[in-house]
C-alpha positions as CSV (number, residue, x, y, z in Angstrom):
1,M,0.0,0.0,0.0
2,A,1.4,3.4,-0.9
3,F,2.2,5.9,1.7
4,T,-0.3,8.4,0.4
5,E,-3.1,5.9,0.7
6,V,-2.4,5.2,4.3
7,F,-2.7,8.8,5.4
8,R,-5.4,9.9,3.1
9,P,-8.7,10.9,4.5
10,P,-11.7,8.4,4.2
11,R,-13.7,8.6,1.1
12,F,-16.8,10.1,2.9
13,V,-14.6,12.9,4.3
14,R,-13.3,13.7,0.7
15,A,-16.9,13.6,-0.5
16,L,-18.1,16.0,2.2
17,R,-15.2,18.4,1.4
18,R,-16.2,18.4,-2.3
19,W,-19.8,19.0,-1.4
20,R,-19.0,21.9,0.9
21,G,-16.5,23.3,-1.6
22,K,-19.3,23.3,-4.3
23,A,-21.7,24.9,-2.0
24,R,-19.2,27.7,-1.1
25,L,-18.3,28.2,-4.8
26,R,-22.0,28.4,-5.7
27,K,-22.6,31.1,-3.0
28,E,-19.5,33.1,-4.3
29,L,-20.6,33.0,-7.9
30,H,-24.2,33.8,-7.0
31,A,-23.0,36.9,-5.2
32,K,-21.1,38.0,-8.3
33,E,-23.9,37.3,-10.6
34,S,-24.3,41.0,-11.8
35,G,-20.8,41.3,-13.1
36,L,-19.3,40.5,-16.5
37,S,-16.1,38.9,-15.2
38,T,-14.8,37.3,-12.0
39,V,-11.8,35.6,-10.5
40,V,-11.9,32.4,-8.6
41,Y,-8.9,31.3,-6.7
42,W,-8.5,27.5,-7.2
43,D,-6.5,27.2,-4.0
44,R,-9.6,28.0,-2.0
45,Y,-11.4,25.0,-3.6
46,R,-8.5,22.6,-3.7
47,H,-11.0,19.7,-3.0
48,L,-12.7,20.2,-6.3
49,S,-11.3,19.0,-9.6
50,K,-10.9,21.6,-12.4
51,S,-13.9,20.0,-14.3
52,E,-16.0,20.1,-11.1
53,L,-15.2,23.8,-10.7
54,F,-16.0,24.5,-14.4
55,A,-19.3,22.7,-14.1
56,V,-20.5,24.7,-11.1
57,A,-19.4,27.9,-12.9
58,G,-21.4,26.8,-16.0
59,E,-24.5,26.7,-13.8
60,F,-24.3,30.5,-13.4
61,G,-23.4,31.2,-17.1
62,W,-19.7,31.7,-16.4
63,H,-17.1,30.6,-19.1
64,Y,-13.4,30.0,-18.5
65,P,-11.0,31.8,-20.8
66,E,-7.7,31.7,-18.9
67,Q,-5.8,31.1,-15.8
68,R,-2.7,32.8,-14.1
69,I,-0.6,32.6,-11.1
70,V,-0.6,35.6,-8.9
71,P,0.5,36.4,-5.3
72,E,-2.9,35.6,-4.0
73,G,-2.9,32.1,-5.5
74,W,-3.9,30.3,-8.7
75,A,-6.4,32.6,-10.4
76,L,-9.1,31.2,-12.8
77,D,-10.7,34.0,-14.8
78,F,-14.3,33.6,-15.8
79,V,-16.4,35.8,-18.1
80,R,-20.0,35.8,-19.2
């Protein structure tokens, strides 16, 4: 068994973290619903895969054009 498998959180814990991350992202994107562009810092949603993050953003009409590394973290730019 690999070292990372031994110390990895149980599956239900990882699922709960993903669920909470999606809920937090939905709340953040809903609050920015009136704008034409927004930035989401992937570091804040590290339990979500990139495809999960894009799927949640797509629910609110956001499209992903680019990403960049900034002092605040890994920024994913979204536009309408």
